[in-house]
N, C-alpha and C positions, 0 to 999 in steps of 0.2 A: 551280530554276524556281519562280515564285510560283503562287498559286492562280489558276485561270482565272476571269475576271470577265466575264460577259455582261451586257447591259442587263437589269437586274432583279435582279442579285446574283451571287454566286459559284457556279460550277458544281460545285466540289469535285473536279474531275478532276485537279488538280495540274499541268496543262499548258495552255498558251495564254497570252493576254495577261495581264500583271500589273496593268493599269489597266482601269477600265471603258471599254467601247467607246462611241463616240458613238451617238446615236439613229440607227436605220436609216431611210432614206426608205421611205414606204409601198409604192412599187412594188418595192423590193427585198424587203420583208417578204412581199409577195404571191408573188413568185418563189420565195423560200426556203420558204414554206409548201407551195407546189405540189410542189417537189422533195422535201421531207420526206414529204409524203403519198404520193408515188410510191415512195419507197424503203421506207417503213414500211407500205405498204398491203397487203403479203402476197403480191402477185403476183411480186415480185422474189425472187430467191434469197436475198438478204441477210436479208430479213424472215423467211423460212422457216427459215434456219439459226439466227438468233437466237432465234426462238420455240421451237425445239427444244433450245436450249442451256441449261445450268445457269443462266447469267446472263441468260437471256431476259427475265425480269420486270424486272430492273434496267435492261436496255436499253430496254424499253418505258417505264419510268418516266422515263428520260432523254429519250425522244422526246416524252412528254407535257410535260416541263419545257421543252424547246426550243419546243414549240408555244405554251406559256404566255408565253414570252419574246417570241416573234415576233408573237403575236396574243393579248395579254392579255385575260382575261375582263372584261366590263363590270362595274363596281361596281354593287351593288344601288341602285335609286332609293329615296331616303329620303322624299321629299315628293311629294305628288300635285300634278301640274301643272294638272290640270283634272278635274272630276267628270263622270262619264258619266251 
């Protein structure tokens, strides 16, 4: 199986689609982020188990990566649009 490729680059997991996924509609990104926040928020057993596991930090880095793919940070503004 090929490397998994999410919008924004390969995930490195070795499973999943072999081709880049099309852009997700904004409403699906919002739903996916809400679901990700609920699962990784610490109140669910999954987050507690992973946080206590040896690979917990790697799992958390994967969550951060997913968030960056679903809701990429805004690039820094390079020019001033108006002076205050």
